[in-house]
C-alpha positions in Angstrom: 14.5 -6.7 -58.4 13.0 -3.4 -57.5 9.6 -4.9 -57.1 11.0 -7.5 -54.8 12.7 -4.9 -52.7 9.6 -2.8 -52.4 7.5 -5.8 -51.3 10.2 -7.2 -49.0 10.8 -3.9 -47.1 7.2 -3.5 -45.8 7.2 -7.1 -44.8 10.3 -6.7 -42.7 8.9 -3.5 -41.1 5.5 -5.1 -40.4 7.2 -8.2 -39.0 9.4 -6.1 -36.7 6.5 -4.0 -35.5 4.4 -7.2 -34.9 7.2 -8.8 -32.9 7.6 -5.6 -30.8 3.8 -5.5 -30.2 3.7 -9.1 -29.2 6.7 -8.7 -26.9 5.1 -5.6 -25.3 1.7 -7.2 -24.8 3.3 -10.3 -23.3 5.6 -8.3 -21.0 4.7 -8.6 -17.3 6.3 -6.0 -15.0 8.2 -7.3 -12.0 6.3 -7.2 -8.7 6.9 -4.0 -6.8 8.4 -4.4 -3.3 6.3 -3.1 -0.4 8.6 -1.4 2.1 7.7 -1.2 5.8 9.6 1.0 8.3 9.0 1.0 12.1 10.2 3.7 14.5 10.6 3.7 18.3 10.7 7.3 19.5 9.8 9.6 22.3 6.1 10.4 22.8 4.2 12.1 20.0 3.0 15.2 21.8 0.3 16.1 19.2 -1.4 12.7 19.7 -0.9 12.8 23.4 -2.9 16.0 23.6 -5.9 14.3 22.1 -5.7 10.6 23.1 -4.5 8.7 26.2 -1.7 6.3 25.4 -2.4 2.6 25.1 -1.1 0.8 28.2 1.2 -2.2 27.7 0.4 -4.5 30.7 0.9 -8.2 31.5 3.4 -8.6 28.7 6.5 -10.5 29.8 10.0 -10.2 28.2 10.2 -12.6 25.2 6.4 -12.9 24.9 5.5 -12.7 21.2 2.7 -10.3 20.3 1.2 -10.3 16.7 -0.7 -7.5 15.0 -1.2 -5.7 11.7 0.7 -2.7 10.3 0.7 0.1 9.2 -1.9 1.9 11.1 -2.6 5.4 12.6 -0.5 4.7 15.7 -1.2 5.9 19.2 1.4 6.4 21.9 2.2 3.5 24.2 2.7 3.5 28.0 5.2 1.0 29.3 3.2 -0.5 32.2 4.9 -3.9 31.9 6.8 -3.5 35.2 10.1 -3.8 33.3 12.6 -1.4 31.8 12.6 -2.2 28.1 16.2 -2.7 26.7 15.4 -3.7 23.1 12.6 -4.4 20.6 12.5 -7.1 18.0 10.0 -7.1 15.1 9.6 -10.0 12.6 7.7 -9.6 9.3 5.1 -12.3 9.2 3.6 -11.2 5.9 6.4 -11.7 3.3 4.1 -11.4 0.2 0.9 -9.4 -0.1 -2.1 -9.9 -2.4 -5.3 -7.8 -2.6 -7.2 -7.7 -5.9 -10.0 -5.6 -4.4 -8.1 -2.3 -4.2 -6.6 0.2 -6.6 -3.8 -0.5 -7.5 -4.3 -4.2 -7.0 -1.6 -6.3 -5.3 -0.6 -9.7 -6.6 1.9 -11.5 -4.4 4.0 -8.4 -3.9 7.1 -9.0 -1.8 7.2 -7.3 1.6 10.5 -6.1 3.2 11.8 -3.7 5.8 12.9 -0.6 4.0 13.4 3.2 4.0 10.0 4.8 3.8 10.8 8.3 5.1 13.5 8.9 2.6 16.5 9.4 4.9 18.5 6.5 3.4 18.3 4.5 6.6 15.8 2.1 8.2 14.2 2.7 11.6 15.3 6.3 12.3 13.0 9.2 12.7 13.1 12.4 10.6 10.2 14.1 12.3 11.1 17.1 14.5 10.1 16.4 18.1 10.3 12.6 17.7 13.7 11.5 19.1 14.9 8.0 18.5 15.2 6.0 21.8 17.4 3.3 20.5 20.7 4.2 18.7 21.3 0.8 17.1 18.9 -0.6 14.4 19.9 -3.9 12.8 18.0 -5.6 9.9 18.6 -9.3 9.2 16.2 -10.8 6.7 12.7 -10.3 7.9 13.8 -9.3 11.4 14.6 -5.8 12.6 16.1 -5.2 16.1 16.2 -1.9 18.1 18.8 -1.8 20.8 21.2 0.5 22.6 18.6 2.4 24.5 16.0 2.1 27.3 12.3 2.7 27.9 11.8 3.0 31.6 8.7 1.4 33.3 6.1 4.1 33.3 7.5 6.0 30.3 5.4 6.9 27.2 6.8 6.2 23.8 5.8 6.1 20.1 6.1 3.1 17.8 4.5 3.9 14.4 4.9 1.7 11.3 4.7 3.3 7.8 4.8 1.6 4.4 5.5 2.5 0.8 2.9 2.5 -0.7 0.7 3.6 2.2 -1.4 0.6 3.3 -2.9 2.2 6.4 -6.7 1.6 6.6 -8.1 4.9 5.2 -4.7 6.0 3.8 -5.9 6.1 0.3 -5.6 2.5 -0.9 -7.0 0.3 1.9 -10.6 1.3 2.8 -11.1 2.9 6.2 -11.5 0.6 9.2 -14.7 0.6 11.3 -14.7 3.0 14.2 -13.1 2.0 17.5 -13.2 -0.4 19.2 -13.1 -2.3 15.9 -9.7 -3.6 14.7 -7.6 -0.8 13.2 -4.7 -2.9 12.1 -3.1 -2.7 8.6 -2.8 -5.7 6.3 0.9 -6.6 7.0 1.3 -8.9 9.9 4.2 -8.4 12.4 5.3 -10.4 15.4 7.2 -8.5 18.2 8.7 -9.0 21.6 11.0 -7.0 24.0 13.9 -7.7 26.3 14.1 -6.2 29.8 16.9 -4.4 31.6 17.2 -5.3 35.3 16.4 -2.4 37.7 19.6 -0.9 39.2 18.3 -1.8 42.7 17.9 -5.4 41.6 21.5 -5.4 40.2 22.8 -4.1 43.5 20.7 -6.5 45.4 22.2 -9.4 43.4 25.7 -8.0 43.9 25.4 -7.7 47.6 23.7 -11.1 47.9 26.7 -12.5 46.0 29.1 -10.8 48.4 27.2 -12.2 51.3 27.4 -15.7 49.9 31.1 -15.4 49.4 31.6 -14.1 52.9 29.6 -17.0 54.4 31.6 -19.4 52.3 34.9 -18.0 53.5 33.8 -18.1 57.2 32.8 -21.7 56.7 36.2 -22.6 55.3 38.0 -20.8 58.1 35.9 -22.6 60.7 36.9 -26.0 59.1 40.6 -25.1 59.2 40.5 -24.0 62.8 
């Protein structure tokens, strides 16, 4: 009996250790989510002192523009001829793979998320960078900035950051070639804006409407007389 117990106990221990080792070796950790956070703020004065802002021209309201994020963003000059009333950004890259970097990425999910650690998405924590839009709404792969205005001719800042940092030259992704080469990050985004009518245009439409009503009334009076 004693002999059986002595031989049985090591077998049980070895079996347990072996099962644990097999389970550990076969365990595959869940894919880590890549979080992306855009901001829309007043101009970055530090960048403005060294670089002219990029001009946004010939872009109509609702026209979709695609590009890669994150990157080392420049300021933007609203030269569209419109006052911008909202921005909409859609994540096009919903899963990211790149085996040629360290750490390697294997179909990692990509989502809008809190990167700067304030517990919110889309709001600045950097002194001197004031949020332009007060309302930020996330619905699936879409984030909408509204409740503000970027006047035609105004300079603003629209950086995208990610966790982990996937900017070219940010430590994981190799640096991009010098300008004018593409400086985009690996996460694709589609964006568009909506416009706010100029106040003069609103008044013009209002008075045009009054004029039309007055003419209609005069026509009715003429018919009655």
